[in-house]
C-alpha positions in Angstrom: -23.1 -8.5 37.4 -23.4 -7.7 33.7 -21.0 -9.6 31.4 -18.2 -7.5 29.9 -15.4 -8.3 27.5 -12.9 -8.1 30.4 -11.1 -11.4 30.8 -12.6 -12.6 27.5 -9.6 -14.9 27.1 -11.2 -17.0 29.9 -14.5 -17.4 28.0 -15.4 -20.0 25.5 -16.1 -19.0 21.9 -19.8 -19.6 22.4 -19.9 -17.3 25.4 -18.1 -14.6 23.5 -20.4 -14.9 20.6 -23.4 -14.7 22.9 -21.9 -11.7 24.6 -21.5 -9.8 21.4 -24.9 -11.1 20.1 -23.2 -12.3 16.9 -25.1 -14.9 15.1 -27.7 -15.4 12.5 -31.5 -15.3 12.6 -32.9 -17.8 10.1 -36.6 -16.9 10.7 -36.5 -14.8 7.5 -35.7 -17.8 5.4 -32.1 -16.8 4.9 -29.3 -16.1 7.4 -29.4 -12.5 8.5 -27.1 -11.0 11.2 -28.7 -10.3 14.6 -27.0 -7.0 14.8 -25.2 -4.7 12.3 -21.4 -4.9 12.5 -21.2 -1.2 13.4 -23.3 -1.8 16.6 -20.9 -4.6 17.6 -17.9 -2.4 17.0 -19.5 0.4 19.2 -20.2 -2.2 21.9 -16.6 -3.3 21.8 -15.3 0.3 21.8 -17.4 1.2 24.8 -15.7 -1.5 26.8 -12.3 0.0 26.4 -11.2 2.6 29.0 -10.1 6.1 28.1 -6.6 5.3 29.3 -6.3 2.5 26.8 -7.8 4.6 23.9 -5.1 7.2 24.8 -2.4 4.7 23.9 -3.7 4.4 20.3 -1.4 6.4 18.0 -3.1 9.4 16.3 -1.8 8.1 12.9 -2.9 4.5 13.5 -5.3 4.4 10.6 -2.7 5.7 8.1 0.3 3.8 9.5 -1.4 0.6 10.5 1.1 -1.4 8.4 3.9 0.2 10.4 2.3 -0.7 13.7 1.3 -4.2 12.7 4.2 -5.3 10.4 7.0 -2.8 10.9 6.7 -1.2 7.5 8.2 2.3 7.1 5.9 5.1 8.4 4.0 7.3 5.9 4.2 11.0 6.5 1.0 12.5 7.7 
């Protein structure tokens, strides 16, 4: 069975890092990421069900401070 992010709280940090293929390749003489961050974000997003994505507010990017910290909402 392929590894997924489900139950990631049960994994060690090293296992999660390996799963996301985050790390550095030093063969170029300097640390370079193995994968671009946007590919990692896409991988994470693909693991989230449509039902969960439906729970994300439409104005989350504008009103993130409201949802994270309770600040007043901005009008959209």
